[in-house]
N, C-alpha and C positions, 0 to 999 in steps of 0.2 A: 914299600910301607904298606900295611893294611889297617885303615882307619874306618871311622864312621861316624856321621854327623845326623843331628835331627833336623826336619824340615817338616812346615807346614803345607798342605797341597792347596793351591790358589783355584784351580781347576783345569779344565783341559782346552784345547784348541787345534789348530790344524797348519803346517807350514808347508811349503813347496819345496822340493830338492831341484837341482839343477837340470833335471829331465821334465820338470813340469808335475811330477808325480805327486799326491797329497799324501802327507804323512801325519797320524794324528799323535799328538804329543801332550803330556802334563808339564805344567809349569808350577814349580816347587819353590819354596823360600825358605832356605835353611836358617836355623837359629842358631845363635851364638853360643857352641860348646866349648866347655873347658875341661882338660885333664884334670880332674881331682883326686885320684889316686891312679899308682902305678903297684900292679901285683906281679910279684914274682914266686919263683918254686921257694925260694929261700925264704920268704916272709909268709906266703899266703899258700902255698903247695900248688901253685900253677901259675901261669903266665895270663895277665889279663889288663885290659885299660879299661879306667871306669872314668865315664864322663858325667859332667854335670850341665843340664840344659833347663830350658824354661826358666824364664826370671821371675821373680817375685819379690813383694815387699820383704823388708828384714823382719819386721814385726810378725809376719805371718810364719816365720821359719822357726823350728823347736831349736833347743839348745844345741842336741846333738848335732843336728845337720850345721849350724853356726860353727861350732869347734871343727867339724870335720872340713869344712871348707877354708878355713883359719889356715889349715895347713897346706893349702895349694894357693895361698895368697888373699883370702878372702873372696866375697861376693854374695850375691843373694839368687841362689839357684834353688829350687824346690824337686826337682827331678834327679835320678840318678840312673845310670845303665853303664853297663861294662860288655865287651865283648873280647874273647880270646884273641891272642897276639902271639906271634912266635918270636918277635923281636921287641919286647917292652922297652929295649934301651933306646930305641928311636923316637921316644917321647920323653917329653920334659914337663914335669909337674907345673900345674898353673898355665900351660900352653892353650891358646884358643885354637881351635879349629872352624875355618870357615868356607865358603864355596869356591876360595883361591884354590884349594887343594884339587879341585875336579878340573878334567879337561876333556875336549870335545873327544867322542871315540872313547872315552872311558867305559868299561862295562861296572854296572853296579848291581846291587843286592837291595831290593826295596821291600820293607816289612811294615805291615800296617795293619788295621781291623777292619775287616770288610764290611760294607753297608748292612746294617742289619734289616732284615724283611719281614720280621714276627713270624709268626705261627703260618705256615705253607703247608699246603697238601703235596700229595705224591706227585702230581703233574708238574707243579712247579720246581718242587724241592730235588725230585730224583728223575725229572722229564720221562715220566711214565706215559704211557698212551692211556686214552681214556676209553669208555665203553662204547657201544653204538647209541646215536641219537634218536634213531626211529625203531619202527616194529613193536611198541610197546616196551620197549627196554627201560627198566629203571635204574639201571646200574650205568651212571653218566661219568661221575667221577668218584666213584666209591673205590675204595682198596681192594676189595674183595678177599678171597679167601688168605688168611696169613699164617697158615700153618698145618700139618698133616694132620689124622686123628689122634687116637687114643697112643697111638706112637708116633713120637717121643713125649705128646700129649703137654707139649708145652713149644712156645715161639723162642727161636734160637736169640740169642742176643747179636746184636748188629742189623736186624730187620730192617729194611728199607720201609719207614713208615712217616707218617705226616708229623710235623714238630718243627722246631726254632730252626729260621734260616739266615745263614748270615751272622756278622756279630763275631767274627772269628778271626784269629792271627792269620794271615796269607803272607807267603813270601814269593816276590818275583824275581827271580835268580838273574835273568837277562834283559836287564834295562839297559840301553846306551844312552850315554849323555849326548845332546845334539847342540846345546847352547849354553854357556856360562857367561853370564853379565856381573862382574864382582861391583861396579858401582852400583847396581840397584839391587844387588844379594838375590839375583835371580839363577834359577836351575832348570833348565829343561832336558827331559829324558822322554824317549820314544815310548808310544804307546800308551794304555792305561796301566795305573797303581790302585791298590785297594785304598778303600777309605773314601767318605765324601769330602766336601769343601771345608779346608780348615782344619782337616783331621791332621795328626801327628804321626810321621813316619820315620822308619829308620834306613837312613843311606848308607850302606857299605860298599866300600870299592877297596879294591886292590891295585896299586898303581907301582 
């Protein structure tokens, strides 16, 4: 069954395996996710599962959201997301997904927003080399020529130049679950994942 939950990133640390090797890990705290809608080819034209997550006060919810949540047993969730599923019949409307669904050794896909680093130059954004620093050079971190002459007479789209760095949706496809603690609602995956501390991540697995 393929499923997904949403989790907060608590931070990074390191653990030791049986051989004494250091493994960098990321600690996650999954939020309570509820199946708010089951979409099928007959009703919606495609198969998908919609989840409600991130609890909020009922007073802050709009009437359409309250009415939609009533169909799955109520609740006070302000965010919704869905993912495609080839077997929507495996899910029950109103069911909750938690860290219990993960097992050590599972491979998961982690999607989040990378850390925004503002306006960055070519060296930081595209790993360009700099110009010479001595012999009277005045071109240290300048971009240099960006196009040809009168032909074509313009700069081609997609030219690597200075601009906004980070703040984009990034997916890590091969993260492995290394530790699961249902009592404290903790999930530990190997390596780094996109986003800063307390950012929201989508954890999708196939088990």
